[in-house]
C-alpha positions in Angstrom: -113.4 -66.4 43.4 -110.8 -66.9 40.8 -108.5 -64.0 40.2 -109.1 -61.7 37.2 -106.7 -61.9 34.3 -104.8 -58.7 33.7 -105.8 -56.9 30.5 -103.8 -57.8 27.6 -101.3 -55.3 26.4 -101.9 -54.2 22.9 -98.8 -54.7 20.9 -98.6 -52.7 17.6 -98.2 -54.7 14.6 -95.8 -54.1 11.8 -96.4 -51.0 9.9 -97.8 -51.4 6.6 -95.8 -50.1 3.7 -97.9 -47.7 1.8 -98.5 -48.4 -1.8 -96.8 -46.4 -4.3 -99.8 -44.4 -4.9 -103.1 -44.9 -3.0 -106.2 -44.4 -5.0 -108.2 -41.3 -4.2 -111.6 -42.1 -2.8 -114.8 -40.4 -4.0 -115.4 -37.1 -2.3 -112.0 -36.9 -0.9 -110.1 -33.6 -1.4 -106.6 -33.6 -2.7 -104.2 -34.0 0.2 -107.0 -35.1 2.6 -106.3 -38.3 4.5 -108.9 -41.0 4.3 -110.4 -42.4 7.4 -108.5 -45.5 6.8 -105.3 -43.5 6.8 -106.0 -41.6 9.9 -104.3 -42.9 13.0 -106.6 -44.6 15.3 -107.1 -43.3 18.7 -104.7 -44.6 21.2 -102.3 -45.9 18.6 -98.8 -44.5 17.6 -98.0 -44.0 13.9 -95.5 -46.4 12.6 -91.9 -44.8 12.2 -90.5 -44.5 8.7 -87.3 -46.4 7.9 -84.4 -44.1 6.5 -82.1 -45.8 4.1 -78.4 -44.6 4.3 -75.9 -44.3 1.4 -72.8 -46.6 1.2 -69.7 -45.1 3.0 -67.2 -47.0 1.0 -66.5 -44.4 -1.8 -65.8 -41.7 0.9 -63.4 -44.0 2.8 -61.5 -44.8 -0.4 -61.2 -41.0 -1.2 -59.9 -40.2 2.3 -57.5 -43.1 2.2 -56.1 -42.0 -1.2 -55.6 -38.4 0.1 -53.8 -39.6 3.2 -51.6 -41.9 1.1 -50.6 -39.0 -1.1 -49.8 -36.8 1.8 -47.7 -39.5 3.5 -46.0 -40.2 0.2 -45.0 -36.5 -0.1 -43.6 -36.5 3.4 -41.6 -39.6 2.7 -40.2 -38.2 -0.6 -39.2 -34.9 1.1 -37.7 -36.8 4.0 -35.6 -38.9 1.6 -34.5 -35.7 -0.2 -33.5 -34.0 3.1 -31.8 -36.9 4.8 -30.3 -38.7 1.8 -30.1 -36.6 -1.4 -29.4 -33.1 0.0 -28.2 -34.1 3.4 -24.7 -32.6 3.0 -26.0 -29.3 1.6 -28.5 -28.9 4.5 -25.9 -29.9 7.0 -23.5 -27.3 5.7 -26.2 -24.7 5.7 -27.2 -25.5 9.3 -23.5 -25.4 10.2 -23.2 -22.0 8.6 -26.2 -20.6 10.3 -25.1 -22.0 13.6 -21.5 -20.9 13.6 -20.0 -17.5 12.8 -16.3 -17.0 11.9 -14.4 -13.8 12.3 -10.8 -12.9 11.2 -8.4 -12.0 14.0 -6.1 -9.4 12.4 -2.4 -9.9 13.0 -0.5 -7.0 14.6 1.6 -5.4 11.9 5.3 -5.2 12.7 7.1 -1.9 13.3 9.5 -0.2 11.0 12.4 1.5 12.9 15.5 3.4 12.1 19.0 1.9 12.8 18.8 2.9 16.4 15.4 1.3 16.9 13.4 4.5 16.8 9.9 3.8 15.5 9.2 5.3 12.0 6.0 3.3 11.5 4.0 1.5 14.1 0.5 0.2 14.9 -1.9 1.4 17.6 -5.2 0.0 18.9 -8.2 0.9 16.8 -11.8 -0.3 16.1 -13.7 -1.5 13.0 -17.2 0.0 13.3 -19.7 -2.6 12.3 -23.5 -3.0 12.2 -26.3 -5.6 12.1 -28.6 -4.5 9.2 -31.4 -6.7 10.6 -31.6 -4.5 13.7 -32.3 -1.5 11.4 -35.5 -3.0 9.9 -38.8 -1.4 11.0 -39.7 -4.5 13.0 -36.5 -4.5 15.1 -35.7 -0.8 15.4 -39.4 0.3 15.8 -38.6 3.2 13.4 -39.6 3.2 9.7 -36.4 5.1 8.6 -33.9 3.8 11.1 -31.0 3.3 8.4 -31.4 6.9 7.3 -31.5 8.3 10.8 -28.5 6.3 11.9 -26.5 7.3 8.8 -27.1 11.0 9.5 -25.8 10.5 13.1 -22.8 8.5 12.2 -21.6 10.2 9.0 -19.9 13.2 10.6 -18.2 11.0 13.2 -16.9 8.5 10.6 -16.2 11.0 7.9 -18.5 9.1 5.5 -21.4 10.1 3.2 -24.8 9.4 4.8 -26.0 7.7 1.6 -23.1 5.3 1.7 -23.8 4.3 5.3 -27.5 4.0 4.8 -27.0 1.7 1.9 -24.9 -0.6 4.1 -27.5 -0.5 6.9 -30.3 -1.4 4.5 -28.6 -4.4 2.8 -31.3 -7.1 2.7 -30.8 -10.4 4.4 -27.4 -9.4 5.9 -26.5 -9.6 9.5 -23.1 -8.0 9.2 -21.7 -4.8 7.6 -18.5 -2.9 8.1 -19.2 0.9 8.3 -15.6 2.0 8.8 -12.3 0.4 9.5 -9.5 1.2 11.8 -11.1 4.1 13.7 -9.4 5.6 16.8 -10.7 4.8 20.3 -11.9 8.4 20.4 -14.3 7.8 17.5 -15.7 4.7 19.1 -16.2 6.6 22.4 -18.2 9.2 20.5 -20.4 6.5 19.0 -20.8 4.7 22.3 -21.9 7.9 24.1 -24.4 8.6 21.3 -25.7 5.0 21.6 -26.2 5.5 25.3 -28.2 8.7 24.8 -30.5 7.1 22.3 -30.9 4.0 24.4 -32.1 6.2 27.3 -34.5 8.0 25.0 -35.9 4.7 23.7 -36.4 3.5 27.3 -38.2 6.6 28.4 -40.4 6.5 25.3 -41.4 2.9 25.9 -42.3 3.6 29.5 -44.8 6.2 28.2 -46.4 3.7 25.9 -44.5 4.6 22.8 -42.7 2.2 20.5 -39.3 2.8 22.1 -37.4 3.2 18.8 -33.6 3.0 19.1 -31.9 3.7 15.7 -28.3 3.0 17.0 -28.8 -0.3 18.8 -27.4 -2.2 15.9 -24.0 -0.4 15.8 -21.0 -2.3 17.3 -17.2 -2.4 17.3 -14.5 -5.0 16.6 -10.9 -4.6 17.9 -8.4 -3.7 15.1 -5.3 -1.7 14.6 -4.3 1.5 12.8 -1.0 2.2 11.1 0.6 5.4 12.5 3.7 7.3 11.3 4.9 9.2 14.5 7.3 11.5 12.5 4.7 12.6 10.0 6.3 13.1 6.5 9.8 12.0 7.6 11.1 9.3 5.3 7.6 8.9 3.8 9.2 8.1 0.4 11.1 5.2 2.0 8.3 3.9 4.2 5.4 4.1 1.9 1.9 3.6 3.4 -0.8 1.0 4.2 -4.0 0.9 2.2 -7.6 0.4 3.3 -7.1 -3.4 3.5 -4.2 -3.0 5.9 -1.7 -4.1 3.2 1.4 -2.3 2.1 0.6 0.3 -0.6 4.1 1.5 -1.4 7.7 1.7 -0.2 9.0 -0.7 2.5 5.4 -1.3 3.6 4.8 -2.9 0.2 8.3 -4.3 -0.4 8.3 -6.3 2.9 4.5 -6.6 3.3 4.5 -10.4 4.1 7.2 -9.9 6.7 5.4 -7.0 8.4 1.9 -8.3 8.1 2.3 -11.5 10.0 -0.5 -14.1 9.6 -4.2 -13.5 10.5 -6.0 -15.9 12.8 -9.7 -16.9 13.0 -12.2 -17.4 15.7 -15.4 -19.5 15.1 -18.2 -19.4 17.7 -21.8 -20.4 18.1 -24.2 -17.7 17.4 -27.9 -17.1 17.8 -29.7 -14.2 16.3 -26.5 -12.6 15.3 -25.1 -12.7 18.8 -22.4 -14.9 20.3 -23.6 -17.6 22.7 -21.3 -17.1 25.7 -21.8 -20.6 27.1 -21.1 -22.4 23.8 -17.7 -23.6 22.7 -15.6 -21.8 20.2 -12.6 -22.6 18.0 -9.7 -20.1 17.7 -6.6 -20.0 15.6 -4.5 -17.2 17.1 -3.0 -14.5 14.8 0.8 -14.5 14.4 2.2 -10.9 14.7 4.4 -9.5 12.0 8.1 -9.0 12.3 9.7 -5.6 13.0 11.9 -4.3 10.2 15.0 -2.3 11.1 16.3 0.1 8.4 19.7 1.4 7.8 18.3 4.9 8.0 19.5 7.3 10.7 16.4 9.4 11.7 18.4 12.5 12.5 20.4 12.5 9.3 17.2 11.8 7.4 15.6 14.9 9.0 18.6 17.1 8.1 18.6 15.9 4.5 14.8 16.3 4.1 14.9 19.8 5.6 17.7 20.9 3.4 16.2 19.7 0.1 12.7 21.0 1.0 14.1 24.4 1.7 16.0 24.6 -1.6 13.3 23.2 -3.8 11.0 25.9 -2.4 13.5 28.7 -2.9 14.3 27.5 -6.5 10.6 26.9 -7.3 11.8 23.5 -8.7 9.7 20.5 -9.6 11.3 18.2 -7.1 14.6 17.2 -5.5 16.3 14.3 -3.6 19.3 13.7 -1.3 21.0 10.4 -0.7 23.4 9.8 2.2 25.4 6.5 2.2 28.0 4.9 4.4 30.8 4.4 1.9 32.3 1.4 3.8 29.1 -0.7 4.3 26.8 0.5 1.5 24.1 1.3 4.0 21.8 4.2 3.1 21.7 6.6 6.0 19.1 9.0 4.4 16.9 9.1 1.3 15.0 12.3 1.2 12.5 13.6 -1.3 10.8 16.9 -1.8 8.0 17.5 -2.1 6.9 14.8 0.3 3.7 13.7 1.9 2.3 12.6 5.2 1.3 8.9 5.1 -1.0 9.5 8.1 -3.2 11.6 5.8 -3.1 10.4 2.2 -6.0 12.6 1.2 -3.7 15.6 1.3 -1.0 14.0 -0.9 -0.6 14.8 -4.6 0.2 12.3 -7.3 3.6 13.9 -7.8 4.6 13.6 -4.2 3.6 9.9 -3.7 6.2 7.3 -4.2 10.0 7.5 -3.9 11.3 9.8 -6.6 14.9 9.1 -5.6 14.6 5.6 -6.9 11.7 6.0 -9.4 12.9 9.0 -11.4 15.2 8.4 -14.3 17.2 11.5 -15.3 20.4 12.4 -17.1 23.1 13.0 -14.5 25.2 15.5 -16.4 28.8 16.2 -15.2 28.6 14.1 -12.0 29.0 11.1 -14.4 32.3 12.4 -15.6 34.0 10.6 -12.7 33.2 7.3 -14.5 34.9 8.6 -17.7 37.9 9.7 -15.7 38.0 6.3 -13.9 38.1 4.5 -17.3 40.9 6.7 -18.7 43.0 6.3 -15.5 42.4 2.5 -15.2 43.2 1.9 -18.8 46.3 4.0 -18.3 45.5 6.3 -21.2 46.4 9.4 -19.1 47.4 10.7 -15.7 46.1 13.6 -13.6 48.9 15.7 -15.0 48.3 14.9 -18.7 47.9 18.0 -20.8 44.6 18.6 -22.5 44.1 21.5 -24.9 40.5 22.6 -24.7 39.2 24.8 -27.5 36.0 26.9 -27.2 34.2 24.6 -29.6 34.7 21.1 -30.7 33.2 19.5 -33.9 32.4 15.8 -33.5 30.0 13.8 -35.6 27.0 15.9 -36.5 27.3 18.4 -33.7 29.4 21.3 -32.4 30.1 20.8 -28.7 30.8 23.5 -26.1 31.3 23.9 -22.4 28.8 25.6 -20.1 30.5 29.0 -20.6 32.3 30.6 -23.6 36.1 30.7 -23.0 39.3 31.1 -24.8 41.4 28.0 -25.4 42.0 26.4 -22.1 45.3 24.6 -21.3 44.2 22.1 -18.7 45.5 19.0 -17.1 43.3 16.0 -16.9 42.8 17.0 -13.3 41.8 20.5 -14.5 39.3 19.0 -17.0 37.5 17.4 -14.0 37.9 20.5 -11.7 36.5 22.9 -14.3 34.0 20.3 -15.6 34.9 20.7 -19.2 32.7 18.8 -21.6 35.1 19.2 -24.5 38.1 18.1 -22.4 36.1 14.9 -21.3 35.3 14.1 -25.0 39.0 14.4 -25.9 40.1 12.3 -22.9 37.7 9.4 -23.5 38.5 9.4 -27.2 41.8 7.8 -26.1 40.1 4.7 -24.8 40.2 3.0 -28.2 41.9 3.2 -31.5 38.5 4.0 -33.0 35.4 5.7 -31.6 33.3 2.5 -31.6 36.1 0.7 -29.7 36.3 3.6 -27.2 32.5 3.4 -26.8 32.7 -0.2 -25.8 35.4 0.4 -23.2 33.5 3.3 -21.7 30.2 1.3 -21.7 31.9 -1.5 -19.8 32.9 0.9 -17.0 29.5 2.4 -16.8 28.0 -1.0 -16.3 30.6 -1.9 -13.7 29.7 1.2 -11.7 26.1 0.0 -11.7 24.5 2.2 -14.3 21.7 0.7 -16.4 21.0 -2.0 -13.7 18.8 -2.2 -10.6 20.6 -1.0 -7.4 20.0 -4.3 -5.6 17.6 -2.8 -3.1 14.6 -4.6 -4.6 12.5 -1.5 -4.0 9.1 -1.5 -5.7 8.9 0.7 -8.8 12.6 1.3 -8.9 14.0 2.3 -12.3 17.2 0.7 -13.6 17.9 3.8 -15.6 18.6 3.9 -19.3 22.0 2.8 -20.8 21.8 1.6 -24.4 24.4 -0.9 -25.7 27.3 0.9 -27.4 26.3 -0.4 -30.9 23.0 1.5 -30.5 24.6 4.8 -29.5 23.7 7.6 -31.9 26.3 9.8 -33.5 25.8 12.4 -30.8 25.5 9.9 -27.9 29.1 8.7 -28.6 30.2 12.2 -27.4 27.5 13.2 -24.9 27.5 10.0 -22.8 31.1 10.7 -21.6 29.9 13.9 -19.9 26.6 12.5 -18.6 24.0 13.2 -21.3 22.3 10.5 -23.4 22.0 8.1 -20.5 19.7 8.1 -17.4 20.2 7.1 -13.8 18.3 7.3 -10.5 19.7 9.1 -7.5 20.8 6.0 -5.6 22.8 4.8 -8.6 24.5 8.2 -8.9 25.4 8.2 -5.2 26.7 4.6 -5.5 29.2 5.7 -8.1 30.9 8.0 -5.6 30.7 5.5 -2.8 32.6 3.0 -5.1 35.4 5.5 -5.6 35.4 6.4 -1.9 35.6 2.6 -1.0 38.9 2.1 -2.8 37.2 1.0 -6.1 35.0 -1.7 -4.7 31.3 -1.3 -5.3 29.0 -2.4 -2.5 25.3 -2.9 -3.4 23.3 -0.3 -1.5 21.3 -1.6 1.4 18.2 -0.2 3.1 17.3 -2.9 5.5 19.6 -4.0 8.4 17.4 -6.9 9.5 14.2 -8.1 11.0 13.1 -8.9 14.6 10.5 -11.7 14.9 7.7 -11.9 17.5 10.1 -14.0 19.7 12.5 -11.0 19.8 15.2 -12.7 17.8 17.0 -10.4 15.4 17.9 -11.8 11.9 20.4 -9.6 10.0 19.9 -9.0 6.3 22.1 -10.8 3.8 25.5 -9.3 3.2 25.5 -7.1 0.1 27.4 -8.1 -3.0 30.9 -6.5 -3.4 32.5 -6.0 -6.8 35.8 -4.5 -7.6 35.4 -1.9 -10.3 38.7 -0.1 -10.5 42.0 -0.6 -8.7 42.6 1.1 -5.3 45.3 3.2 -6.9 42.8 4.6 -9.5 40.3 5.2 -6.8 42.8 7.1 -4.6 43.8 9.2 -7.7 40.2 10.0 -8.4 39.6 11.0 -4.8 42.5 13.5 -5.0 41.2 14.9 -8.4 37.7 15.3 -7.0 39.1 17.2 -4.1 40.4 19.8 -6.5 36.8 20.5 -7.6 36.0 21.7 -4.1 39.3 22.9 -2.8 40.8 24.7 -5.8 39.7 28.2 -6.4 39.2 27.4 -10.1 37.0 24.4 -9.2 33.2 24.5 -9.6 32.3 23.1 -6.1 33.7 25.7 -3.7 30.4 26.1 -2.0 30.6 22.5 -0.7 33.6 23.2 1.5 33.3 22.2 5.2 35.7 23.9 7.6 38.2 21.4 9.1 37.4 18.6 6.6 38.8 17.6 3.3 36.0 17.2 0.8 35.9 15.5 -2.6 33.0 16.2 -4.9 31.7 17.0 -8.4 29.1 19.4 -9.7 26.6 18.6 -12.4 24.3 20.7 -14.6 22.4 18.7 -17.2 19.8 19.4 -19.8 16.6 17.9 -18.6 14.1 15.9 -20.5 10.6 17.2 -19.7 8.6 14.1 -18.7 5.4 15.5 -20.3 6.8 17.0 -23.5 9.6 14.4 -24.1 12.0 17.2 -25.2 14.8 19.0 -23.4 13.4 21.7 -21.2 15.1 23.1 -18.1 18.0 21.6 -16.1 18.9 19.0 -13.5 21.3 20.5 -11.0 23.4 18.1 -8.9 26.3 17.6 -6.6 28.0 14.4 -5.5 30.9 13.8 -3.2 32.3 12.2 -0.1 34.3 13.1 3.1 36.8 13.1 4.5 38.5 13.0 1.1 41.6 11.2 2.5 39.6 8.8 4.7 36.1 8.5 3.1 33.2 7.5 5.3 30.1 9.2 4.0 28.8 9.9 0.5 26.2 12.6 -0.1 24.3 13.1 -3.4 21.9 15.9 -4.2 19.8 16.6 -7.3 17.2 19.3 -8.0 14.8 19.0 -11.0 13.9 22.1 -13.1 14.9 25.0 -10.8 13.1 28.0 -12.2 14.1 30.8 -9.8 17.7 31.9 -9.2 20.7 29.8 -10.4 20.3 26.4 -12.0 24.0 25.4 -11.7 24.7 22.4 -9.5 27.6 24.0 -7.7 25.4 27.0 -6.7 22.2 25.3 -5.4 23.2 21.7 -4.6 26.7 22.5 -3.3 25.3 24.3 -0.2 22.9 21.3 0.4 25.8 18.9 0.2 27.7 21.1 2.7 24.8 21.3 5.2 23.9 17.6 5.1 27.5 16.3 5.0 28.6 18.5 8.0 25.5 17.3 10.0 26.2 13.7 9.2 29.9 13.9 10.1 29.1 15.4 13.4 26.2 13.0 14.1 28.4 10.0 13.4 31.3 11.7 15.3 33.7 11.5 12.4 36.7 13.6 13.3 38.7 15.7 10.8 41.9 13.9 9.5 44.0 16.9 10.1 46.0 16.4 7.0 46.4 19.1 4.3 44.9 18.6 0.8 47.1 17.2 -1.9 46.9 19.9 -4.6 47.1 18.8 -8.2 47.8 21.2 -11.0 44.6 22.4 -12.9 46.3 24.2 -15.8 49.6 24.2 -17.6 51.4 26.8 -19.6 51.5 26.4 -23.3 54.9 25.1 -24.4 55.5 23.1 -21.2 
């Protein structure tokens, strides 16, 4: 029996595409399929074919977007790497490296024996990182204000000022206070430690752990200190907030004292130095020490004496100059009132500066020594020349008188100086020329030779050269007042230098205040030798010294209060009408005394002046003579100058009419 054939598998044919709209058969409800449309039993319905849209437009759009993005990246890359490459490199370098100045140690100022008058000690600049005071870093919304309240009493600053520095936007560095003592930093450090412990404890309890002092730091610095307080403050000056000289020697020799600052550049991250990274350092060069001609002990004696007398006399101010007659070195330059350069907040405007060099005043009778020097050098008279001095003298448009009323005096030229007669000086200097204008020219030439009207040569900041008009500009009254010290102005060092010139045999030596400098290597460099100028002959100088001795030694002299037991003293008193600096008119007096000792072997000159004494005497011999005596005696003993042992050479002061 032949095998049966397997049944044929029915394969579905291709689906028929429906017509656009099949006609509705009769009796058929809308939406009802016809029997022809119904699927046959056992047959699947043919699947519908879905037609997709074209992807090309979308691909083009995506490609365009990617192209624009890539183009932007390329343009920016070209800008960064080519156009602005140097700017970005510099910015990166700046952000990566941090530079700090290494302050040079300021040199000392010492007296002639090497005793420190101004020195520098270790100190700290208190700094802060403002970013660490932001709410995010400090965990406190008002960290700058809290820190400012804590630091203000320690640093002596206003809280608002400190808070403003701590809130400076975008800053990583702020200086809160400069040159604070180690004790100040120790207080801040202890306070930081306390707040750090509080923050740690708070954080362990789940709190924010706020620490408002974490961003306070210190940088090593130095602080200028004056160990002797107000001693020689007028000479030394002070250092300002920028650690630069603000006056006196500190300003005059600032470059020498300051040295040269160095720098250190190091890698930083987040405002902190990276310890493992390299650094570049240019070390600071310390300043040189400056050695003055001042003797600290003599300076103290001079300052004490003038301070006491200015207080007793209720005067505006006073000064004392002590000078070595043979070298021109200034051994003391004292001012009263003074100030303490360690605490400038307590200084007054009138006490700052160095009045001994910066005040211009009319010297009065102490300037008569120049008139006498001119008369003697021009051989118009001798110490024994007779001068008849009336009670009043009419010259030009004025009637001149002496400081006291007196009958007609019969004085020698020596007596004119000893009794400090204005009228006698006018009569003597009138002999310098055949006419008054010619006499004026001769006297003016000697005033200039003695250094009046010119700077002293010290180079001191703010020094006044004084006032000395050319003789053609002298008024009618100045022709007769200048010979006795009114109508011209000097400073105290100029006035002292006149007497040192006489004491040095007629040779003027420019005053000096600096002996030399000592560099960081310890090598001492002496100052340049001062200029020497012969003003009058040695004979004239010796004669003047003898005449000045009569002022102190003779009972009729005006300087008897300047006597020093065992020593021969030469000197001259001065009592001048004073120009009030505020009103510009004569008001009050300038009392002064100038001289040297020993008179027959001069070594030391002392000059004293007191401005506007208002209590007690205002005569120079009465209030400045005792100062001269105290300071001169102290200086002679300090420098171990022995008395000469010779008796004074007494010159006649008066003569009998008819002689």
